[in-house]
C-alpha positions in Angstrom: -22.1 13.1 7.8 -19.7 14.9 10.0 -17.8 12.2 11.9 -16.1 13.2 15.1 -12.3 13.4 14.7 -11.5 10.4 16.9 -14.6 8.3 16.4 -14.5 4.6 15.7 -16.0 2.9 12.7 -18.7 1.5 15.1 -19.6 5.1 16.1 -19.6 6.3 12.5 -22.0 3.6 11.5 -24.2 4.1 14.6 -24.5 7.8 13.8 -26.0 7.0 10.4 -29.7 6.6 9.8 -30.9 3.1 10.8 -31.8 2.1 7.2 -28.2 2.7 6.1 -26.4 0.9 9.0 -27.0 -2.6 7.6 -25.5 -1.6 4.2 -22.5 0.0 5.8 -22.0 -3.1 8.0 -22.2 -5.3 4.9 -19.5 -3.2 3.2 -17.3 -3.4 6.2 -17.8 -7.2 6.4 -17.0 -7.6 2.7 -13.7 -5.7 3.2 -12.7 -7.9 6.1 -13.8 -11.1 4.3 -11.7 -10.1 1.3 -8.7 -8.7 3.3 -8.8 -10.1 6.9 -5.5 -8.4 7.6 -6.9 -4.9 6.8 -6.4 -2.2 9.4 -9.5 -0.2 10.1 -9.5 3.4 11.2 -11.3 6.7 10.6 -9.4 8.6 8.0 -10.6 11.9 6.6 -13.7 11.5 8.7 -14.8 8.2 7.1 -14.1 4.5 7.6 -10.7 3.7 6.0 -9.0 0.4 5.4 -5.3 -0.2 4.8 -3.2 -3.3 4.1 0.6 -3.4 4.0 0.6 0.3 5.0 -1.3 1.3 1.8 -4.9 2.5 1.3 -7.2 -0.4 0.3 -10.6 1.1 0.4 -12.9 3.4 2.3 -16.6 4.2 2.3 -18.7 7.2 3.2 -22.3 7.9 4.2 -23.2 10.4 1.6 -26.3 12.6 1.4 -28.3 10.2 -0.8 -26.0 7.2 -1.2 -23.1 5.3 0.3 -19.8 5.9 -1.5 -17.4 3.1 -2.0 -13.8 4.0 -3.0 -10.9 1.7 -4.1 -8.7 3.2 -6.9 -8.9 5.4 -9.9 -7.4 2.8 -12.3 -9.9 0.2 -11.2 -12.8 2.6 -11.7 -11.5 3.9 -15.0 -11.0 0.4 -16.3 -14.5 -0.8 -15.4 -16.7 2.1 -16.5 -18.8 -0.3 -18.7 -19.5 -2.5 -15.7 -20.4 0.5 -13.6 -23.1 1.7 -16.0 -26.0 2.9 -14.0 -23.9 4.0 -11.1 -22.6 7.5 -10.4 -18.8 7.3 -10.4 -16.0 9.6 -9.4 -12.3 9.4 -9.8 -11.7 6.5 -7.4 -15.1 5.1 -6.5 -18.8 4.8 -7.1 -22.1 5.5 -5.3 -24.0 2.5 -3.9 -27.7 2.9 -4.4 -29.8 2.9 -1.2 -32.8 1.2 -2.8 -30.9 -1.7 -4.5 -28.9 -4.7 -3.3 -25.2 -4.1 -2.9 -23.1 -5.3 -5.9 -21.0 -7.4 -3.5 -19.4 -9.6 -6.2 -18.2 -6.5 -8.1 -17.0 -4.8 -5.0 -15.1 -7.9 -3.9 -13.5 -8.1 -7.4 -12.4 -4.5 -7.1 -10.9 -5.1 -3.6 -9.0 -8.1 -5.0 -7.7 -6.0 -7.8 -6.6 -3.3 -5.4 -4.9 -5.9 -3.2 -3.0 -7.2 -6.2 -2.0 -3.7 -7.1 -0.7 -3.0 -3.6 1.2 -6.3 -3.5 2.8 -5.7 -6.9 3.6 -2.1 -6.1 1.6 -0.7 -8.9 1.5 3.1 -8.8 -1.5 5.3 -9.6 -1.0 7.7 -12.5 
């Protein structure tokens, strides 16, 4: 999805196929439930969330999935729990035909918030 440079997250989601919009809204809601103080913006042409001036998470409407990204340390440390998902350095692909793993995603967000608060650096 090629998001307009200055689009809002609402516009980004509205441009997605209808069957994906509900999933993206659920990801967005989860982020705000977990980090109500998060600042939302479009960054690198995708919805991006920051707290305390640091990157918390972002998601992207991929070709055949929705990507959810938090941190490389979190993803690396949870590979066994992510079995069955396609992962990359800092995130994993949410399957379009399965319920969102909201508890796991919330746990990853909490871990990332703790890292940000403690000043943990990525290696």
